N, C-alpha and C positions, 0 to 999 in steps of 0.2 A: 616480501610483504612490506607495505608502506610503514613509515614511522608510526608506531602504535599510539603515540600521543596525538596524532592527527590523521585518523583514518578517513577514508573517502566513502561517502554513502551515495548510492544512486536511488532516487525515489521517483517512481512514475506518478504522474498526476500531482506534482508538488507545488502547483501554483495557487492552490486554494484548499479550503476544507482541511480534512485530516492529513493530507499530504503536506500542505503548507505547515501545519502545526508540528508535524513530525520533523520536517526539515529544520525548523527553528529550534526544536528541542535538541536535536542532534548537534546543531551548531553550538548551542549553549554548553553541551557536554564535550565540545572539542573536535567535532567532525567537520570536514569539508563536505560539500554537497554538489552533486549533479542532479538537477531536477528537470522533469519533463512537463510540457504543457501541450495542449492541443489547439486551443482557440486564442487565448489572450497572452501574447508575448509581453504586453505591458504589465499584466499581473505577475507573470513569472519573473520579470526583471525587478519588480518591486520586492519580491521575496529574496532574490539574489542580493539586492541592496541591504535588506534587513540582516541577512546573514553576514555580509561584509561589515556591518556596524558591530556585529558580535565578535569581530576579529578573525573570522574564518573566510576561506575562499569558497566561491560558488559559481556555477554556470548553469544556464537554462538552455535546454535543447528541445526542439519540437518532436513530438511522437504521437501518432495515433495508434493506440494499442489494439484497436479493432482491425488493423491492416497488417497481418502477419508478413505480407510480402515486403514490408518496409524494414523488417527487423535486421536483415543483413547490413543494410546501409546505416542503420542506427548504430549497430555494434561497431562498424568502422569509424563512425563519428566519435563514439565514446573513446575508442582507442586513440584517435587523434587528439582529443582534448586532454586525456590523461597525460599524453606526452607533452603537449604544448603548454598546458596550464600547471601541471604538477610535476613534470619530468618523471612520471611513473608509468609503469606498464599495467598496473592492476588497481582495482578498487576493492573495498572491503565488505561493504554492506549493500544488499539489494532489497528494496522494499517494493513489492508488486502491489501498488495501491490503486492505479488508475482504472476508471470504468464508470459507466453510467448506471442509473437505476431503471427499473421497470415496474410499474404497478398496474397490472392488467389481470383480470380473472383468468384462471386456467382455460376455461371454455372459450375465451375470446382472444387468447394469445395467438398471434400469427406466426407463421414459420419464419418470416423475416425478422420479427422481434426476437424470437428464440435464437436464431442464428447470430444476431448481434450480441446477445448475452454470451453465447458460446465463444465468439471471437474475442470479446473484451475480458471476460472473467475466467475463461478456461484455456483457450488457445494462447493467450498472452502470457499468463504465468508459466505455461508449459514451454512454448517455443521461444519467447523472449529470454527467459532464463537460460534455455539451452544455448541460444546464440551468444549470451554474455558470459557463459561459463569459462571460456578461455581468459577472460579479463577479470574474473573474480578470484581474489587471492586465496590460496590455501589457508585454512583457518578462518575463512570469512563467515558471514552470516546472511541468511535469507529470511525475510518475513513476508508471508503471503497474507493478504487481507481477506477474511471471510465475513461472516455476519451472524448475529444472533439468530437470524432467520433460518440458519442451517440446523438449529436445535429446536426452536419452537416454530409453529406454523401459523401465519396470519394470512387471510385471504388476499389474493392479488399479487402474491410474490412467488408463484410456483417456478417460473423460468429462472428468475434471478437467484432464488434460494437453491435451486437444483445445481446451478453452477458453483455456488459457494460450497455446497456439500461435496462436489467433485474436487474442488481445490483443497479441501481438508484431507481427502484421501491422497491426492497428488503430493501434498506436502510431506506426508509420512514416507511415501516412496522416494521423494527427493532426499529426505533426511537419511534414509537407509542407503541409497546409492552414492550420495556425495560424502558420506561420513569418512570414506577412505582418504579424502582430501582435508579432513578436519572441518568441513563446512556443516554448520548446524542450520536446520530449517524448522521454523515454527510458524504457527498461525495466530493472528490476532483477530478476534471476532467482536467488533463493536455492536452494541445495541443501537437503539434509535438515537441519533445525534442531531443537534441543531446546526445544520450546514445547508448549503444550497443544493445538496444531493437530493435527487428525486423531486426537483422543483422547489426545494426548501420547505416541504410540507410540515416536517416536524418543527422547524423553526418558526414558520410564518402562520400556521393554522392553529389558533388557540385551542380548539376542540381536540385536535390531534395531539398537541403538546400535553394537554391535561390528561388525555387518555393514556399516553405513554407514562406520564408521571404516576398515574394510579396503578399501573401494573408493574412498577419498578420499586424494589424494596427500599431504595434510598430516596424515593419520593419526588424525583424530577427526571426530565429528559437529560440526555448527555450533551456535553459541549465538546468541541474539538480538543480543548485542553485536557479532557479526561482520557484521550486516546493517544495523542502524540507522545506523552511521557511514558506510556506503557510500551510502545514500540521502541522508543529510544532506550528504555531500560533493558529490554530483552537483547539489545545489540551490544550492551556493555560487557567487558570481560568478566565481571562478577557473576554474570548469568550464562557463562560459557557452557555449563553442563545441562542446561535446559535444551532439549532437542526432540523434534518430532511431536511437539505438544500443541494443543489448541488452548489459547488463553482468551476467555471471553471477558470483555470489558463492557458491561452493560448496566452496572449499578444494581445487579440482581433483578433483571427483567424476567417476568414470568417464571419465578422459581417454583 
């Protein structure tokens, strides 16, 4: 296993939003980072630069989590950068964060839209994790990202939320089967957060933002800084005995 003072985290979708915030929080806590991006190499490299300013190492790799046929090649690339950048054979933390949103009524959801949600939010945490297992250190940690929408139901989120419900079940099975290697697997389920996710509707639509605030016990919509720290905290040694759990970070939404 790598030097415990400088573990290596792999975060999918780490160039923006919750993934970016998580990457920076982990760097602040002493982790090096491999982050993935799909569209903006420039944004990803900016995150890498921020991490380096914090005194940690980082590298950005392209990955479309919706294309499972690319996972073998991605795993080979991760193996290469672990060797060339860190002189290691394994990384320590995997955060399955990447994916897009979908806000379409159940009756209007197309099969293509549904299949995209399956690919990004269910097949990726299943098969990308599977491909990366040989590179994940014994005693490592996996965080899968779910959503408050897997607990409460709001119109227009049927396909997206169904995938997140499946990921929560998958995470328990991963925890059960990977425990023999000392790998803990947990779920973080954010509530509504002010990011560009889903077209930035929570951040940019005042009516939506106020509606979220009204149904949240702490009286506001979430921000990325509310989530990154939760994920980073769960990956720290002090939380090593938390396993197979769903942690909702929603400010008390729809209690």
